[in-house]
C-alpha positions as a Markdown table, in Angstrom:
| # | Residue | x | y | z |
|---|---|---|---|---|
| 1 | Met | 0.0 | 0.0 | 0.0 |
| 2 | Gln | 2.9 | 2.3 | 0.7 |
| 3 | Glu | 3.9 | 2.0 | -2.9 |
| 4 | Val | 0.5 | 3.3 | -4.0 |
| 5 | Tyr | 0.9 | 6.3 | -1.7 |
| 6 | Ala | 4.3 | 7.0 | -3.1 |
| 7 | Val | 2.8 | 7.0 | -6.6 |
| 8 | Leu | 0.1 | 9.4 | -5.5 |
| 9 | Met | 2.6 | 11.7 | -3.9 |
| 10 | Leu | 4.7 | 11.7 | -7.1 |
| 11 | His | 1.8 | 12.3 | -9.3 |
| 12 | Glu | 0.5 | 15.2 | -7.1 |
| 13 | Ser | 3.8 | 16.9 | -7.1 |
| 14 | Gly | 4.1 | 16.6 | -10.9 |
| 15 | Gln | 7.0 | 14.1 | -10.8 |
| 16 | Ala | 7.4 | 11.2 | -13.2 |
| 17 | Val | 5.9 | 8.0 | -11.9 |
| 18 | Asn | 8.8 | 5.5 | -12.5 |
| 19 | Glu | 10.6 | 2.9 | -10.5 |
| 20 | Asp | 13.5 | 5.1 | -9.4 |
| 21 | Asn | 11.3 | 7.9 | -8.2 |
| 22 | Val | 9.0 | 5.5 | -6.2 |
| 23 | Lys | 12.1 | 3.9 | -4.7 |
| 24 | Lys | 13.5 | 7.3 | -3.7 |
| 25 | Val | 10.2 | 8.3 | -2.0 |
| 26 | Leu | 10.0 | 5.0 | 0.0 |
| 27 | Ser | 13.7 | 5.2 | 1.0 |
| 28 | Ser | 13.4 | 8.8 | 2.1 |
| 29 | Val | 10.8 | 7.8 | 4.8 |
| 30 | Gly | 12.8 | 4.7 | 5.9 |
| 31 | Ser | 10.4 | 2.2 | 4.3 |
| 32 | Asn | 11.4 | -1.2 | 3.0 |
| 33 | Val | 11.8 | -1.2 | -0.8 |
| 34 | Asp | 10.3 | -4.2 | -2.6 |
| 35 | Asp | 11.6 | -4.0 | -6.2 |
| 36 | Ala | 9.1 | -6.6 | -7.4 |
| 37 | Lys | 6.1 | -4.7 | -6.0 |
| 38 | Ile | 7.3 | -1.4 | -7.4 |
| 39 | Lys | 8.0 | -2.9 | -10.8 |
| 40 | Ala | 4.6 | -4.4 | -11.0 |
| 41 | Leu | 2.8 | -1.2 | -9.8 |
| 42 | Val | 4.6 | 1.0 | -12.2 |
| 43 | Ala | 4.0 | -1.5 | -15.1 |
| 44 | Ser | 0.3 | -1.7 | -14.3 |
| 45 | Leu | 0.1 | 2.1 | -14.3 |
| 46 | Ser | 1.6 | 2.6 | -17.7 |
| 47 | Gly | -1.0 | 4.0 | -20.0 |
| 48 | Val | -3.4 | 4.9 | -17.1 |
| 49 | Asn | -4.5 | 8.5 | -16.7 |
| 50 | Ile | -4.2 | 8.8 | -12.9 |
| 51 | Asp | -6.4 | 11.9 | -12.7 |
| 52 | Asp | -9.3 | 10.0 | -14.4 |
| 53 | Ala | -8.8 | 7.0 | -12.3 |
| 54 | Leu | -9.0 | 9.1 | -9.1 |
| 55 | Lys | -12.1 | 10.9 | -10.3 |
| 56 | Glu | -13.7 | 7.5 | -11.0 |
| 57 | Ala | -12.7 | 6.3 | -7.6 |
| 58 | Val | -14.2 | 9.3 | -5.9 |
| 59 | Ser | -17.4 | 9.0 | -7.7 |
| 60 | Phe | -17.6 | 5.3 | -6.9 |
| 61 | Thr | -17.3 | 5.9 | -3.2 |
| 62 | Asn | -20.1 | 8.5 | -3.3 |
| 63 | Ala | -22.4 | 6.0 | -5.0 |
| 64 | Pro | -25.3 | 4.6 | -3.0 |
| 65 | Ala | -24.9 | 1.0 | -1.8 |
| 66 | Ala | -27.2 | -0.6 | -4.4 |
| 67 | Ala | -25.9 | -4.1 | -3.7 |
| 68 | Ala | -27.1 | -4.1 | -0.1 |
| 69 | Pro | -30.2 | -6.3 | 0.4 |
| 70 | Thr | -33.2 | -4.4 | 1.6 |
| 71 | Glu | -35.3 | -7.3 | 2.9 |
| 72 | Lys | -34.3 | -10.1 | 5.1 |
| 73 | Lys | -34.3 | -13.5 | 3.5 |
| 74 | Glu | -36.6 | -16.0 | 5.0 |
| 75 | Glu | -34.7 | -18.5 | 7.2 |
| 76 | Lys | -34.9 | -22.1 | 6.2 |
| 77 | Ser | -37.0 | -24.2 | 8.5 |
| 78 | Glu | -35.2 | -27.0 | 10.5 |
| 79 | Glu | -36.9 | -29.6 | 8.2 |
| 80 | Glu | -35.4 | -28.1 | 5.1 |
| 81 | Glu | -32.0 | -27.9 | 6.6 |
| 82 | Ala | -32.1 | -31.5 | 7.8 |
| 83 | Lys | -33.3 | -32.6 | 4.3 |
| 84 | Ala | -30.5 | -30.7 | 2.6 |
| 85 | Ala | -27.9 | -32.2 | 5.0 |
| 86 | Glu | -29.3 | -35.7 | 4.3 |
| 87 | Gln | -29.1 | -35.2 | 0.5 |
| 88 | Ala | -25.6 | -33.9 | 0.8 |
| 89 | Ser | -24.4 | -36.9 | 2.8 |
| 90 | Ala | -26.2 | -39.3 | 0.4 |
| 91 | Gly | -24.2 | -37.7 | -2.4 |
| 92 | Leu | -21.0 | -38.1 | -0.6 |
| 93 | Ser | -21.6 | -41.7 | 0.2 |
| 94 | Ser | -22.1 | -42.5 | -3.4 |
| 95 | Leu | -18.5 | -41.5 | -4.0 |
| 96 | Phe | -17.3 | -44.4 | -1.8 |
| 97 | Gly | -19.7 | -47.1 | -3.1 |
């Protein structure tokens, strides 16, 4: 995560987002430098407009939670649960003959 913050700092200050600059930022604050993470992050950001990505991220966080269920699901009765468990065990026993 610290690598992402370093990239955001570089972008905000107008500096080039490359491996050397990210390493310099992380080293300057005494953070461990993981070359593989930095290389993967910089490679994944090539061709990405960071300003547009940030705008999309901000608008996404302000969106209402449409995926949240509004009604409680009916709970299965004990009979249905017992029947489902019996069917599952019958299916497993068929594997072993």
